[in-house]
ZAVEXDREN-306020 format. One line per field, with one value per residue (C-alpha): z, x, y; residue in three letters. Coordinates in steps of 0.5 Angstrom, whole numbers, plus 2048, in hexadecimal, padded with zeros to 3 digits. Layout:
<recs>
w: [Z_...]
u: [X_...]
v: [Y_...]
romar: [Ala_...]
</recs>
This chain:
<recs>
w: [81E_823_822_81F_824_821_81E_823_821_81F_824_821_824_828_825_827_829_824_827_82A_826_82B_82D_82A_830_831_830_836_836_839_83F_83F_842_849_84A_851_853_858_85E_861_866_869_867_868_862_865_86C_868_864_86C_86E_872_873_874_878_87C_881_880_87F_886_88B_891_898_89C_89F_8A7_8AC_8B3_8B9_8BF_8C6_8CD_8D1_8D9_8DB_8E2_8DD_8D7_8D7_8D7_8D1_8CD_8CE_8CB_8C5_8C4_8C4_8BE_8BA_8BA_8B7_8B1_8B1_8AF_8AA_8A6_8A4_8A7_8A7_8AB_8B1_8B3_8BB_8BD_8C3_8C4_8BC_8BB_8B9_8C0_8BB_8B4_8B0_8B2_8AF_8B1_8B3_8B7_8BB_8BD_8BF_8C6_8CA_8C4_8C6_8CC_8CB_8C6_8C9_8D0_8D2_8CD_8D0_8D7_8D5_8D1_8D6_8DD_8E0_8DB_8E0_8DC_8D6_8CF_8C8_8C5_8BD_8BA_8B2_8AF_8A7_8A1_89C_897_894_893_88E_88A_88A_887_882_87F_87D_87A_876_873_871_86D_872_874_876_87C_87D_87F_883_887_888_88A_88F_892_891_895_89B_89B_897_898_895_88F_88C_88A_887_882_881_87E_87A_876_874_873_86D_86C_86A_866_86C_86C_870_875_876_876_87D_880_87E_882_888_889_888_88D_893_892_88E_890_892_88C_88A_889_886_881_87F_87F_879_876_876_871_86B_86C_86B]
u: [94B_944_941_939_933_930_929_922_91E_918_913_90B_904_902_8FD_8F6_8F1_8EC_8E4_8E1_8DA_8D4_8CF_8C9_8C5_8BE_8B8_8B6_8AE_8AB_8A8_8A2_8A0_89B_897_896_88F_891_88F_88A_88A_885_888_885_881_87C_87C_87A_874_872_871_877_87E_884_886_880_87C_879_880_883_886_882_884_882_87C_87D_878_87B_877_879_879_87B_87F_880_885_881_87C_87F_87A_874_876_878_872_86F_874_872_86B_86B_871_86A_866_86A_86B_864_864_86A_86E_873_879_87E_880_886_886_88B_88E_88F_890_894_891_891_891_892_88B_886_87F_879_877_87B_87C_874_874_871_879_87D_87D_87F_884_888_888_888_88F_892_88D_88F_897_894_890_892_895_890_88C_885_883_885_882_882_881_87E_87E_87A_87E_87A_87E_878_87C_882_87E_87C_882_884_87F_881_888_885_880_887_889_883_882_87A_877_87D_87B_874_876_87A_875_86F_873_874_86D_86C_871_86C_866_866_86C_86A_871_870_869_86C_872_86E_869_870_872_86B_86B_871_86E_868_864_860_85B_85F_863_85D_85B_862_863_85C_85E_864_861_85C_861_865_862_866_86D_872_86E_868_869_86D_868_864_867_868_861_861_864_85E_85A]
v: [898_899_893_893_890_88B_88D_88D_887_889_886_884_884_87E_87C_87D_877_876_877_871_871_874_86E_871_874_871_877_87A_87A_881_882_884_88A_889_88F_88F_894_899_89A_89F_8A3_8A7_8AE_8B6_8B6_8B0_8B5_8B9_8B5_8B4_8BB_8BC_8BE_8BA_8BE_8C0_8C0_8B9_8B6_8BB_8B6_8B8_8B8_8B2_8B3_8B4_8B4_8B7_8B6_8B8_8B5_8B9_8B4_8B4_8B1_8AE_8AB_8A8_8A2_8A7_8AB_8A5_8A2_8A9_8A8_8A2_8A3_8A9_8A4_89E_8A2_8A4_89D_89C_8A2_89D_8A4_8A3_89E_8A0_8A4_8A8_8AA_8B0_8B4_8BB_8BA_8B3_8AD_8A8_8A2_89F_8A0_89B_897_89C_895_892_899_89A_893_891_890_893_89A_89A_893_898_8A0_89E_89D_8A3_8A8_8A6_8A7_8AD_8B0_8AC_8B4_8B9_8BE_8BF_8BC_8BC_8BA_8B4_8B5_8AF_8AF_8AB_8A9_8A7_8A2_8A4_8AA_8A5_8A0_8A7_8AA_8A3_8A4_8A9_8A7_8A1_8A6_8AA_8A3_8A0_89B_89D_896_896_89E_89C_896_89B_8A1_89B_898_8A0_89F_899_89C_8A3_8A3_8AA_8AB_8B2_8B1_8AA_8AA_8B0_8AC_8A7_8AB_8AE_8A7_8A4_8AB_8A9_8A2_8A5_8A4_8AB_8A7_8A5_8AB_8AF_8AC_8AB_8B2_8B4_8B0_8B4_8BB_8B8_8B6_8BC_8C2_8C8_8C3_8C2_8BC_8BE_8C4_8BF_8BB_8C1_8C3_8BC_8BC_8C1_8BD_8B8_8BD]
romar: [Met_Ser_Lys_Arg_Ser_Pro_Pro_Lys_Arg_Ser_Arg_Lys_Pro_Ala_Ala_Arg_Ala_Ala_Pro_Arg_Pro_Ser_Ser_Pro_Ser_Arg_Pro_Val_Ala_Pro_Arg_Ala_Leu_Val_Arg_Arg_Ala_Pro_Val_Arg_Lys_Ala_Gln_Thr_Gly_Asp_Ala_Gly_Gln_Ala_Gly_Phe_Glu_Val_Asn_Gly_Pro_Ser_Leu_Arg_Val_Pro_Glu_Pro_Glu_Val_Arg_Ser_Leu_Pro_Phe_Glu_Ile_Asp_Pro_Arg_Arg_Leu_Glu_Gln_Gly_Leu_Ala_Lys_Val_Lys_Gly_Glu_Leu_Ala_His_Trp_Val_Asn_Lys_Gly_Arg_Tyr_Thr_Lys_Val_Arg_Ile_Lys_Leu_Phe_Asp_Lys_Pro_Leu_Leu_Pro_Asp_Leu_Pro_Ile_Gly_Val_Val_Ala_Ala_Ala_Glu_Gly_Leu_Ser_Phe_Met_Leu_Leu_Gly_Pro_Leu_Gln_Ala_Val_Leu_Gly_Asn_Leu_Val_Gly_Thr_Ala_Val_Leu_Asn_Val_Glu_Leu_Ile_Ser_Asp_Ala_Leu_His_His_Val_Asn_Arg_Gly_Arg_Glu_Leu_Ile_Leu_Thr_Gly_Glu_Leu_Gln_Ala_Ala_Leu_Ala_Gln_Phe_Arg_Thr_Ala_Leu_Ala_Ile_Asp_Arg_Gly_Cys_Ala_Ala_Ala_His_Leu_His_Ile_Gly_Ile_Ala_Leu_Lys_Leu_Gln_Gly_Asp_Arg_Gln_Gly_Ala_Arg_Ile_Ser_Phe_Glu_Lys_Ala_Ala_Glu_Leu_Asp_Pro_Lys_Gly_Pro_Ser_Gly_Leu_Glu_Ala_Glu_Lys_Leu_Leu_Ala_Thr_Leu_Arg]
</recs>
């Protein structure tokens, strides 16, 4: 006789816990939307209103203004040669146009760029150059050419002012251009860009005066020709 297996007991499903009553949520007040005024920078259209193109001649970075003065130096008469260099530098110091001096021999700088006033001082040039020249020219037969380059910092400030015009900071740009004129009163590029900034500010009369000055100082150069072009837009 076969044995019967006991009947399987059905399992009752486990009772689920009753959900807890949720606590009433607090109403969240809506946040006020704060609208910020957009920061405005100079756009290409602003440049167009002033009468020039952003990539045009008036906004190109010029080459540094350098005047090269060659001096023939005899190794046997260094003191006399340096006295001649010093006299020429004193002339340019009085003009107030250049701020630094770079001295080269065989196309290589002998010293770092120096303030022109220091080099033109009574004993400054001989003190700084006599030793290096004696070392380089000691075994030289004949003469050598010493190139003295006069460098103006005015265009550095003009370039900085250009950048400020493109970001819409016209007052700061004008300050840079006027600093350039303090260094070099005859800097046509500074007068040109003062005119551009004034025209952007709506000062047509001031812009006209600056453009006329730039055209007078540089009648055939890029600054003067650009000034003439911009003057035509004010007539």
